[in-house]
C-alpha positions in Angstrom: 33.8 2.8 -80.1 34.1 3.0 -76.3 32.7 5.9 -74.5 34.4 7.2 -71.5 32.0 7.9 -68.7 32.3 11.5 -67.4 32.4 12.1 -63.7 29.4 13.6 -62.1 31.4 16.6 -60.9 32.3 17.5 -64.5 28.7 17.1 -65.7 27.5 19.3 -62.8 30.2 21.9 -63.6 29.3 22.0 -67.3 25.6 22.2 -66.5 26.3 25.0 -64.0 28.3 26.9 -66.7 25.6 26.5 -69.2 23.0 27.6 -66.7 25.1 30.7 -65.8 25.5 31.6 -69.5 21.8 31.2 -70.2 20.9 33.3 -67.1 23.4 36.0 -68.1 22.0 36.2 -71.6 18.4 36.2 -70.3 19.3 39.1 -67.9 21.0 41.0 -70.7 18.0 40.7 -73.1 15.6 41.7 -70.2 17.8 44.7 -69.4 18.0 45.9 -73.0 14.2 45.5 -73.3 13.7 47.5 -70.1 16.0 50.3 -71.4 14.1 50.5 -74.6 10.8 50.6 -72.8 12.0 53.4 -70.5 13.2 55.3 -73.6 9.7 55.1 -75.1 8.1 56.2 -71.8 10.5 59.1 -71.6 9.7 60.2 -75.1 6.0 60.1 -74.5 6.3 62.1 -71.2 8.5 64.7 -72.9 5.8 65.1 -75.6 3.1 65.4 -73.0 5.1 68.0 -71.1 5.6 70.0 -74.3 1.9 69.9 -74.9 1.1 71.0 -71.4 3.6 73.9 -71.6 1.8 75.0 -74.8 -1.5 74.7 -73.1 -0.2 76.8 -70.2 0.9 79.5 -72.6 -2.5 79.5 -74.3 -4.3 79.7 -71.0 -2.1 82.6 -69.8 -2.8 84.5 -73.0 -6.6 83.8 -72.5 -6.3 85.0 -68.9 -4.5 88.2 -69.9 -7.2 88.9 -72.5 -10.0 88.3 -70.0 -8.5 90.5 -67.3 -7.6 93.4 -69.7 -8.6 96.6 -68.1 -10.5 97.8 -71.2 -12.6 94.6 -71.2 -13.3 94.8 -67.4 -14.3 98.4 -67.7 -16.7 97.7 -70.6 -18.3 94.8 -68.7 -18.6 97.0 -65.6 -20.3 99.8 -67.5 -22.4 97.9 -70.0 -23.4 94.7 -68.2 -23.3 95.8 -64.6 -24.3 99.4 -65.0 -21.5 100.8 -62.9 -20.5 104.4 -63.3 -17.7 106.6 -62.2 -18.2 107.9 -58.6 -19.2 111.5 -58.1 -16.7 113.7 -56.2 -19.0 113.9 -53.1 -19.1 110.1 -53.0 -15.3 109.8 -52.5 -14.0 109.3 -49.0 -10.3 109.8 -48.3 -8.7 108.1 -45.4 -5.4 109.1 -43.7 -3.0 106.3 -44.2 -0.1 107.8 -42.2 0.8 106.2 -38.9 -0.9 107.7 -35.9 2.2 109.2 -34.4 3.2 111.2 -37.4 0.6 114.0 -37.5 2.2 117.0 -39.2 
């Protein structure tokens, strides 16, 4: 059997095509892996955001309970010893503009 020798240009063209195909497949696989990784990251971040939103709601509820007027009044009276002012201790200030004395 006699083998016909292939010209260098044909060998180079075939090698180039094979290299291009391998590069394209490598890029495709890398791209798919990157998309999957980004999907996982997105999912984790969405879960974290949902957890933070729940924590914010809990903290807002705690804040409202701590700032409740009944609680503040109880602490002021029992822990700080504050009392209602006597009528003679009240000072009223005129808040009308200076040019509107009626």
